[in-house]
N, CA, C and O of each residue as an XYZ file, in Angstrom:
284
protein
N     179.407     31.073     52.309
C     178.631     30.094     52.373
C     176.921     30.513     52.653
O     176.549     31.049     53.697
N     176.090     30.191     51.628
C     174.882     30.659     51.829
C     174.050     29.103     52.276
O     174.133     28.041     51.659
N     173.314     29.363     53.440
C     172.484     28.586     54.006
C     170.913     28.703     53.843
O     170.309     29.770     53.948
N     170.311     27.458     53.570
C     168.968     27.361     53.622
C     167.876     26.554     54.644
O     168.344     25.421     54.756
N     167.338     26.593     54.986
C     166.536     25.682     55.605
C     164.911     25.548     55.028
O     164.503     26.603     54.543
N     164.297     24.834     55.018
C     163.312     24.257     54.697
C     162.404     23.599     55.616
O     162.670     22.414     55.818
N     161.170     24.182     56.359
C     160.569     23.444     57.075
C     159.051     22.809     56.529
O     158.195     23.439     55.909
N     159.009     21.722     56.853
C     157.854     20.794     56.092
C     156.769     20.655     57.235
O     157.036     20.166     58.332
N     155.690     21.064     56.925
C     154.467     20.973     57.862
C     154.107     19.812     57.879
O     153.399     19.479     58.830
N     154.467     18.760     56.820
C     153.920     17.348     56.701
C     152.221     17.412     56.822
O     151.489     16.601     57.388
N     151.923     18.404     56.241
C     150.396     18.547     56.080
C     149.649     18.817     57.522
O     148.444     18.617     57.672
N     150.262     19.157     58.258
C     149.902     19.557     59.768
C     149.477     18.528     60.661
O     148.466     18.493     61.362
N     150.659     17.461     60.496
C     150.663     16.446     61.359
C     150.848     16.654     62.711
O     150.502     15.806     63.533
N     151.509     18.004     63.110
C     151.992     18.217     64.517
C     151.439     19.923     64.698
O     151.456     20.955     64.026
N     151.184     19.678     65.416
C     150.709     21.315     66.083
C     152.008     22.259     66.187
O     152.743     22.051     67.152
N     152.307     23.128     65.414
C     153.333     24.004     65.173
C     152.970     25.183     64.868
O     151.981     25.177     64.135
N     153.445     26.418     65.183
C     153.444     27.443     64.532
C     154.492     27.847     63.512
O     155.332     28.728     63.693
N     154.377     27.244     62.622
C     155.835     27.559     61.724
C     156.063     29.050     61.031
O     157.137     29.221     60.454
N     155.311     29.900     61.055
C     155.812     31.267     61.091
C     156.641     31.682     62.105
O     157.776     32.138     61.969
N     156.013     31.502     63.165
C     156.770     31.612     64.622
C     158.085     31.311     64.097
O     158.854     32.215     63.771
N     158.383     30.080     63.999
C     159.107     29.491     63.892
C     160.305     29.914     63.149
O     161.435     30.171     63.565
N     159.829     29.930     61.995
C     160.787     30.535     60.741
C     161.335     31.830     61.661
O     162.549     31.967     61.809
N     160.594     32.572     62.142
C     161.273     33.686     62.480
C     162.491     33.850     63.247
O     163.290     34.787     63.242
N     162.488     32.835     63.868
C     163.807     32.531     64.782
C     164.978     31.783     64.089
O     165.893     31.649     64.902
N     165.182     31.419     63.263
C     165.931     30.969     62.136
C     166.863     31.646     61.402
O     166.487     32.397     60.502
N     168.064     31.493     61.658
C     169.169     32.414     61.020
C     169.666     31.655     59.756
O     170.439     30.736     60.023
N     169.442     31.806     58.677
C     169.908     31.728     57.393
C     169.492     32.490     56.028
O     168.622     33.360     56.038
N     170.096     32.146     54.988
C     169.833     33.249     54.003
C     168.478     32.732     53.414
O     167.755     33.611     52.943
N     168.135     31.768     53.378
C     166.916     31.271     52.807
C     165.818     30.274     53.800
O     166.097     29.092     54.003
N     164.887     30.742     54.225
C     163.881     29.940     55.175
C     162.426     29.940     54.746
O     161.553     30.807     54.751
N     162.469     28.622     54.359
C     161.136     28.534     53.492
C     160.136     27.284     54.254
O     160.667     26.317     54.802
N     158.992     27.419     54.212
C     157.911     26.655     54.751
C     157.185     25.894     53.526
O     156.714     26.516     52.573
N     157.144     24.555     53.637
C     156.273     23.917     52.890
C     155.666     22.710     53.104
O     156.229     21.831     53.757
N     154.291     22.533     52.502
C     153.270     21.523     53.324
C     153.534     20.068     53.219
O     153.218     19.323     54.146
N     154.209     19.535     51.919
C     154.455     18.238     51.758
C     155.784     18.172     50.798
O     155.674     18.055     49.577
N     156.921     18.250     51.397
C     158.069     18.313     50.765
C     158.571     16.825     50.168
O     159.392     16.803     49.251
N     158.203     15.973     50.560
C     158.024     14.501     50.230
C     157.353     14.436     49.107
O     157.448     13.354     48.528
N     156.831     15.085     48.705
C     155.910     14.663     46.991
C     156.631     15.438     45.950
O     157.202     16.521     46.077
N     156.546     14.947     45.260
C     157.344     15.199     43.865
C     157.386     16.971     43.788
O     158.464     17.560     43.720
N     156.056     17.704     43.810
C     156.090     19.172     43.825
C     156.983     19.689     44.549
O     157.690     20.598     44.115
N     157.134     19.108     46.017
C     157.805     19.639     46.813
C     159.307     19.530     46.726
O     160.066     20.484     46.898
N     159.702     18.217     46.427
C     160.812     18.038     46.066
C     161.477     19.189     44.983
O     162.495     19.860     45.151
N     160.600     19.181     43.888
C     161.059     20.039     42.634
C     161.175     21.584     43.285
O     162.057     22.387     42.981
N     160.228     21.793     44.125
C     160.489     23.239     44.865
C     161.708     23.483     45.405
O     162.498     24.410     45.224
N     161.762     22.225     46.307
C     163.162     22.592     46.980
C     164.541     22.979     45.850
O     165.354     23.899     45.765
N     164.249     21.673     45.065
C     165.592     21.885     44.086
C     165.502     23.116     43.389
O     166.567     23.728     43.470
N     164.689     23.675     42.775
C     164.577     25.012     42.301
C     165.152     26.128     43.062
O     165.957     26.913     42.561
N     164.673     26.205     44.455
C     165.143     27.161     45.547
C     166.507     26.917     45.569
O     167.121     27.955     45.321
N     167.348     25.810     45.798
C     168.320     25.517     45.956
C     169.312     26.255     44.979
O     170.246     27.018     45.223
N     168.794     25.768     43.769
C     169.622     26.170     42.697
C     169.615     27.782     42.339
O     170.540     28.472     41.910
N     168.203     28.158     42.673
C     168.037     29.615     42.474
C     168.991     30.486     43.284
O     169.745     31.374     42.887
N     168.751     29.963     44.665
C     169.541     30.778     45.513
C     170.912     30.701     45.752
O     171.631     31.391     46.474
N     171.206     29.570     44.892
C     172.949     29.143     44.801
C     173.302     28.937     46.251
O     174.289     29.517     46.705
N     172.440     28.018     47.141
C     172.653     27.498     48.347
C     173.951     26.551     48.396
O     174.168     25.894     47.378
N     174.660     26.443     49.263
C     175.725     25.476     49.756
C     175.480     24.793     50.617
O     176.055     23.709     50.518
N     174.750     24.918     51.636
C     174.284     24.269     52.643
C     172.920     24.062     52.978
O     172.180     25.044     53.045
N     172.455     22.846     53.212
C     170.517     22.909     53.033
C     170.065     21.940     54.462
O     170.528     20.831     54.728
N     169.240     22.555     55.109
C     168.760     21.930     56.613
C     167.489     21.578     55.992
O     167.087     22.489     55.268
N     166.470     20.228     56.044
C     165.592     19.986     55.511
C     164.727     19.213     57.107
O     165.068     18.248     57.792
N     163.744     19.994     57.205
C     163.006     19.322     58.701
C     161.777     18.906     58.109
O     161.153     19.353     57.146
N     161.503     17.714     59.089
C     159.891     17.089     58.582
C     159.598     16.685     60.205
O     160.309     16.172     61.069
N     158.322     17.127     60.189
C     157.562     16.636     61.286
C     156.521     15.630     61.839
O     155.948     15.497     62.920
N     156.509     14.809     60.351
C     155.740     13.870     60.811
C     156.165     12.701     61.488
O     157.368     12.452     61.568
N     155.270     11.922     62.007
C     155.549     10.799     62.575
C     155.916      9.891     61.531
O     155.552     10.031     60.364
N     156.717      8.859     62.001
C     157.011      7.736     61.145
C     156.106      7.040     59.976
O     155.171      6.261     60.164
N     156.448      7.359     59.123
C     155.807      6.688     57.774
C     156.349      5.751     57.192
O     157.442      5.367     57.609
N     155.739      5.123     56.069
C     156.017      4.267     55.080
C     156.800      4.481     53.678
O     157.062      3.695     52.768
N     157.138      6.208     53.914
C     157.077      6.736     52.588
C     158.440      6.183     52.116
O     159.239      5.923     53.015
N     158.863      5.942     50.718
C     160.203      5.664     50.652
C     160.187      6.253     49.280
O     159.274      6.468     48.483
N     161.598      6.466     49.247
C     162.257      7.369     48.025
C     163.099      6.574     47.226
O     163.891      5.747     47.678
N     162.900      6.866     45.864
C     163.833      6.012     44.653
C     164.715      6.178     44.476
O     165.302      5.532     43.607
């Protein structure tokens, strides 16, 4: 079973060292993204899941609560 972890920086809304965080994660794929909630980010995530044939995916977001709505 292949696992992927996608870390979203939410455009730097919280001061975290994502590169250091990434090193501590055990998964087949670990990626850092700036804004996964936007179309380019979602497309990138979908492509990575498909390309890497991931069975399980964990997406993390660090932004404080916003009014972002998904269709």
